[in-house]
C-alpha positions as CSV (number, residue, x, y, z in Angstrom):
1,M,-78.2,71.7,-62.8
2,T,-76.5,69.4,-59.8
3,K,-76.0,70.6,-56.2
4,L,-72.7,70.4,-54.9
5,A,-73.3,68.6,-51.2
6,K,-71.9,70.5,-48.2
7,V,-69.5,68.8,-46.7
8,R,-69.4,69.3,-42.6
9,G,-66.3,69.3,-41.1
10,L,-63.9,71.3,-39.0
11,T,-61.3,73.6,-40.9
12,L,-57.7,73.4,-40.0
13,I,-57.8,77.0,-38.6
14,E,-60.3,75.5,-36.0
15,V,-58.1,72.6,-35.2
16,L,-55.5,75.1,-34.6
17,V,-57.6,77.6,-32.2
18,V,-58.9,74.4,-30.4
19,I,-55.0,73.1,-30.0
20,S,-53.9,76.5,-28.7
21,V,-56.2,77.1,-26.3
22,M,-55.7,73.5,-24.8
23,A,-52.2,74.2,-24.6
24,I,-52.8,77.5,-22.6
25,I,-54.7,75.9,-20.0
26,I,-52.3,73.0,-19.5
27,T,-49.5,75.9,-19.1
28,I,-51.5,77.8,-16.7
29,V,-52.5,74.4,-15.0
30,L,-48.7,73.1,-15.0
31,M,-47.6,76.4,-13.7
32,S,-50.3,76.4,-10.5
33,F,-49.3,73.0,-9.7
34,S,-45.7,73.8,-9.6
35,T,-46.4,76.8,-7.6
36,F,-48.3,74.4,-4.8
37,N,-45.9,72.2,-5.0
38,N,-43.1,74.4,-4.3
39,N,-45.1,75.9,-1.4
40,Y,-45.8,72.8,0.1
41,L,-42.3,71.6,0.2
42,L,-41.5,74.9,1.7
43,E,-44.4,74.4,4.8
44,G,-42.6,71.0,5.2
45,S,-39.5,71.9,5.3
46,T,-40.5,74.5,8.0
47,Q,-42.3,71.9,9.9
48,T,-39.7,69.5,9.9
49,V,-37.0,72.3,11.4
50,G,-39.5,73.3,14.1
51,V,-40.8,69.4,14.8
52,T,-36.9,68.8,15.1
53,L,-35.9,71.5,17.6
54,K,-39.2,70.4,19.8
55,D,-37.8,66.7,19.9
56,A,-34.6,68.2,21.3
57,R,-36.2,70.4,23.6
58,A,-38.4,67.5,24.7
59,R,-36.1,64.9,24.9
60,T,-33.6,67.2,26.7
61,L,-36.6,67.9,29.4
62,S,-37.3,64.4,29.7
63,A,-33.6,63.6,30.3
64,K,-33.7,61.0,27.6
65,D,-31.1,58.4,28.1
66,G,-29.4,61.0,30.8
67,F,-28.5,63.6,27.7
68,Q,-29.2,67.0,26.7
69,Y,-30.0,67.6,23.2
70,G,-29.2,69.9,20.3
71,V,-30.1,70.7,16.7
72,H,-27.7,71.5,14.2
73,I,-28.4,73.6,11.2
74,G,-26.8,72.7,7.9
75,S,-27.4,74.3,4.6
76,T,-29.7,71.1,3.3
77,S,-30.3,69.5,6.4
78,V,-30.8,69.5,10.2
79,T,-29.6,67.0,12.6
80,L,-30.8,65.9,16.1
81,F,-27.8,65.2,18.1
82,R,-27.0,64.1,21.7
83,G,-24.7,66.1,24.1
84,N,-23.3,69.5,24.3
85,V,-21.3,69.6,21.1
86,F,-22.2,68.5,17.4
87,S,-20.0,66.1,16.0
88,A,-20.8,65.1,12.5
89,G,-20.0,61.2,12.5
90,A,-21.6,60.0,15.7
91,S,-23.8,57.3,15.2
92,S,-26.6,58.7,17.7
93,N,-27.1,61.9,15.2
94,E,-30.3,61.8,13.5
95,V,-30.2,63.6,10.1
96,K,-33.2,64.9,8.3
97,N,-32.8,65.8,4.9
98,L,-34.7,68.9,3.2
99,P,-36.1,68.5,-0.3
100,S,-33.5,69.3,-3.1
101,S,-35.5,72.5,-4.0
102,V,-35.5,74.0,-0.3
103,A,-32.2,75.3,1.5
104,I,-31.4,76.9,4.8
105,G,-30.5,80.3,4.3
106,T,-29.6,82.4,7.2
107,T,-29.3,81.0,10.6
108,T,-28.9,83.6,13.9
109,I,-27.8,82.5,17.2
110,S,-27.3,84.5,19.8
111,G,-24.3,83.5,20.8
112,G,-23.2,82.2,17.4
113,G,-22.6,79.3,15.8
114,F,-25.5,76.6,14.2
115,D,-26.0,75.2,16.9
116,F,-29.3,75.1,19.1
117,I,-28.2,73.2,22.4
118,F,-31.2,73.1,25.0
119,A,-30.1,73.4,28.8
120,R,-31.0,70.2,30.8
121,L,-34.0,70.8,33.4
122,R,-35.0,73.9,32.2
123,G,-34.9,73.4,28.6
124,T,-33.8,76.7,27.6
125,V,-31.5,77.7,24.7
126,Q,-29.8,80.6,23.3
127,S,-32.4,82.5,21.2
128,G,-32.3,83.0,17.4
129,T,-33.8,82.3,13.9
130,T,-33.1,80.3,10.7
131,S,-34.7,80.9,7.5
132,L,-35.7,78.3,4.9
133,Y,-36.4,79.2,1.2
134,L,-37.0,78.0,-2.3
135,I,-33.9,77.4,-4.7
136,S,-35.9,78.3,-7.5
137,D,-37.5,81.4,-6.0
138,P,-35.1,83.0,-3.2
139,L,-37.6,85.7,-2.3
140,R,-39.7,83.0,-1.2
141,Y,-39.3,81.8,2.4
142,K,-40.1,81.0,5.6
143,T,-38.5,81.7,9.2
144,V,-38.3,79.7,12.1
145,I,-37.7,81.9,15.7
146,I,-36.6,80.1,18.8
147,E,-37.0,81.7,21.8
148,E,-34.6,82.1,24.4
149,S,-37.5,79.7,26.7
150,G,-36.8,77.0,24.4
151,L,-40.4,77.8,22.5
152,I,-40.7,77.6,18.7
């Protein structure tokens, strides 16, 4: 009698199990990366709004070019402007666009409107808040609080 040689190798079921496990791991990693990236974009956008407000206050306090400065809050951008009235087409405007996955939601200013305008010599402003949120997940948001003293 002859003995049949055992053939060593992988069965189709073993290959399918390995592929399934790898697909699950890759899905988990991609979801984690997406969440991390969205958190990074939201945090970065919040920092952009805060820095723009601080910059406007600093320029006003130093009377740069003899002007006071303000920040206009749009739905997808913030604009640092010169003077006490926002003009959308002014050449001196500095527009900072937010990433497409982040939007500005509610902006509340004690005097109304969408412009934080800093007072010369004192750097004070009408207090208020502005909220930024992820378009893909509106329940994830950050709020920037501006005090009357001009501090962020």
